[in-house]
N, C-alpha and C positions, 0 to 999 in steps of 0.2 A: 456556249460562250459567245458565239458570233452574234446572236440576236441581242445580246446585252451591250455590245459595242457598236451595233449597226448604226444607231442614230448619230453617234459621234463621227463616223465616216460619211454617212449620208448628208450631213451638214455641209460637207465639202464636195458633194456630187460623186462620191465613190459608190459603186454598185457591188454588192456581194455576189461572188460566184462561189457558192458553198462547196460545190463539187471539186473545185480546184483550190479550196482554202485560201481565197484571195479576194481583196478589194481592188477594184479597178475603176479608173476614170480616164476620159480623153480630154486633153487640154491643147487646143491649137493643133500643132503637128506632132504631139507626143501622147503616148499612153503611160499613165502612172499606175504602178502595181505595188500593192503591199501583200506579200505572201506570209501566211502563218502555217508552216509545215508541221504537222502533228506526227509524232512517232511514239508508239506505245511499247514499253519494256516492262513486263510484269505489271505491277500496280502503278507504275510511274509513267506519266505522259510528258514527253519533251516537245516543246514548241520552238521551232527555229524561225525567227522573224527575219525576213529579207525584204528589201525594197528595190524596185527596178524602174528605170526610165527607158522606154522604147521610142526612139526618134524615127518617125515614119520614113522620111526621105533617105536617111542613112541606111536603114534596114532594108528598104526596097532595093537599093544598089547591092547591099551584101547578099540578099536572097538571089539576085541574078547571077552571082558567081559561086554560090554555095555548092560544095560537092555533095553534102549530105542534107537533103531537103528538110528532114525532121530534126535536125540538130538544134537543141535549145540555145538561145543566145540572147543577149541584151546589149543595149547601148551603154548605159551606166547603171551601177548598182552594186550592192553588197549586203552582207549581213547587217542588220540594223545597228548592232553595237560597233561595227567598224565605221559606219557612217556617223555615229555619235562621236567617235574619236576625231573625225574630220570636222564636224560642226563645232565641237567644243575646244579642240586643241589644234586644228589645222593640219593634222597628220594626213599626208597624201601618198606616202610610199609604204607599200605593204611588206615590211621586213620583219614583222614579229612572228616568232615561232610558237607563240602561245595559242592554244585552241580557243576560239571565240565561244563564250558561254551562251547557252540557250536558256529558256525558261523551263523550269521543272514544275509539274503539277502533280502534287501528291494527294491533295484534298480540296474541299470547297473553299478553305481559307486562301489557298493559292489562287484559285479561280477568281475569287472576289478581289484579291490584290491586283491581278492582271486586268480585270475590268476597270480598275482605277488608273493603272499606269499606262496602258496602251493608248487611250485617248490623249494622255499627257505627252507621250512620245510622238504621237501624230502631230500635235501642234508645235512642239518644241524642236523636233528633229526632222521628221518626215516631210512635212509641208515646206519648211524652209529649203530643204535639199531639192525637192521637186521644183519649187518656184525659182530658185537661183540657177538651176542647171538644165532647164528644158529648152535648149536652143543649140543649133549647130555650132555656133561660135564657142559656147561653153564646153561642148563635147570636145572640140578641137583643143581648147585651152587645157582642159583637165587631163585628157589622155596623151597629149603630146608634150606636156611640160617636162616630164622626165622619161623620154622614150626608151631608155635602157633599163629602167627600174620597173618593178611590179607596182602597178597603180592600184590604190585602194578603191578606185572608181570602176575598175573592171579587171579582176584578178586572173581572168582566163587569158594568159599572155598571147598565144597565137591569134586568138579571136580578137583581142584588144588591138593588135597591130592592124588587122584588117579594118576594124571599125574606125580606128584612129586615122588611118590614111584617107579614108573616105571623108571624114569630117574635115581634115586638113585641105583636101581638094575643094570641097564645097565652100569652105570658109576662105579660100584663096590665101592660105597661110604662106607667107613669103619664104618660109623654111621648108616648103613642101619637098623639093628635090633632096634636100639633106635628110629629111625624115624617111623618105623612100629608101635611101642608102642604108640608114640605120636599121630599119625594119628588115631589109633584105639580109643584113648580117645577122640580126637576132633570130631570124627564122631559119637559118641554115640547118639547125638540128631539130626543127619542129616536125611534127607529124606531117606526112606527105600530103594529106588532104588540105591542110592549112597552107602548105607551100604552094600547092596548085591553085588554091583560091587566091593567094596573093598575086601569083603570075597572071591569072585571069583578071584580077582586079586592076592591075596596071594597064592591061589592054583596054578594059572597060573605061578606065579614066583617061585613055589615050596618051599613055606615057611613051 
């Protein structure tokens, strides 16, 4: 299937990393990634589509305090259909208990359909999300808008707090001190490694 949608992504400078089931491109200070995770159960293949933005300056600072060097992380991103909700309806708080649906592939008809719809999602949802949100100021705005709520832009809450506070500092957010207090409270019950990362992060940012 990858070779059949390759040209659609190549038109926008994405390069296929087939081993990782992802399309990737670098734009200014960001890396844009479209993941298509494949899972096989019997005769049915499930494809989980996710999109990610990795902002280099923010993630460089996060790596400097990270307790677990190979921990996967992202600046912004989510399941494609959660991002569709944001693009189409402006939903920013992740409060739904419904499981996000994936694509199911049972036969060639399903594959042919996906070859049609994936490029459409690329143009209508993925590229607009990447284009609108690939800056430190947007990361700050999106992740710190509702600091006590689960954000659709980064659902990994302890990690989100660390990424968000870096963005706030770099963007000179006037509510920075208030945000630090909020995240300190929200991380009280977090996994110890995330708490330690936040403590180290405050020192790194010279709080």
